[in-house]
N, C-alpha and C positions, 0 to 999 in steps of 0.2 A: 696212572700211566702204566703201560705194559712193561714187562721184563723182556730182555734181549739176550739171546744166546750168541756169544761171540765166537770168532774163529779159534779160540782156545779149545773148542770142542771138536775141531776137525780131526777125523780119524780116531778120536777118543770115544765118542758116542756112549758115554756112560748113561744109563737110563734111570738112575736114582731119582732124577727130577721128574721123570714120567710117572713113577710110582706114587708120588705125593701130589700130583696136580689134580685138584678137585674138579676141573672142567675139561680135562683131556685136550688141552690146547697146544701140546708139544708134538711136533710132527717130524717125520723124516721125509726126505725127498726121494721119490720113486721114479723119477723121469730119467732121461739119458743125457741131460745137459750138465755133466759134472764139472765143466769148466766154470759155469756160472752159479752152480749150486753144489758146493763141496759136500763131502761126506761128514755131515754134522747134524745136529738137531736144530729145530727152528720153533720159535714161539709165535703163534698166530696172534697178532696184536689186538684184533677185534674180539677175540675170544678170551684173552687173558683178563682175569678179574683183579689183577694186582695184589694177589694174596701174599706173594713172595715165598711160598712154601718151597719152590724149586731151588732157589739160590743156595741155601745151606746144604742141600743134598748133592750138589755138583762137586765131586772131588777134584775137578780140574779148575775150579774157580772161574768158570767161563760165563756165568750168568750175572747180569747187572740190571738194575732198574734203569729204564731208558735214559733218564737225565744224567745218570752216573756212569754211563759207558765211557771208558777211557778214550781219549782222543784217537789213539792208534786203532781203535776198533769202531769208530763212528760209522764206517761203511756197513758194518754188520747190522745196524738198525734197519737200514733200507732193505738189506737182504732178508731179514725176518719179515718185514712188511710185504715183501713180494709173495708171501704165502696167501695173501688175501686175493690177489688177482689171478693166481695160478693154482688154485686149490685142487684142481684135477690131477696134479702131479705130486701131491703131498698126501700122506696118510698118517693117522695117529700112530705114534711109535709104541710098540708093545714093550713091556718091561722085560729085561734080560739081566740075569745076575752076572756081574763082571768083577774082576779083581780091581780094587782101587789102586791108583798110582801112589808111589812114594812121594814124600815132600820134594825130593830131589827131581823126580820126573815132572812134577808140577812146575817147579822153578825152571827147568830146562825148556818146557813147553812155552812158558811166558817169554823167555829169551828168544826162542825160535820165532815167535810172532812179533817181536820187537817191543814188548811191554816191560818196562821197569817201573814197579810201583814207587810212588813217592810223592 
């Protein structure tokens, strides 16, 4: 099963996951429909080999194995799957060094998107 990047990545776009992906299946949206495709990264589900290397590299804790995506983020599964049919507006994201968030910033981001672990 593929992995899914959730909306916890919106406007964070840390590329640590990109640097470890052995098959380059992590994409950025390059089209102009930002209402339907927010500024985040996306995993192409048909290219993902389910290695899980990306998940521990995400400092925002935004990546989940598809069956484990929290209920509040279930719509993000379909959002990632839309990379298949609309590949012309996605390109493999290049790695960029970014400062990692603090634990407090990660917690605030989760609250912002309505997720409370538990």
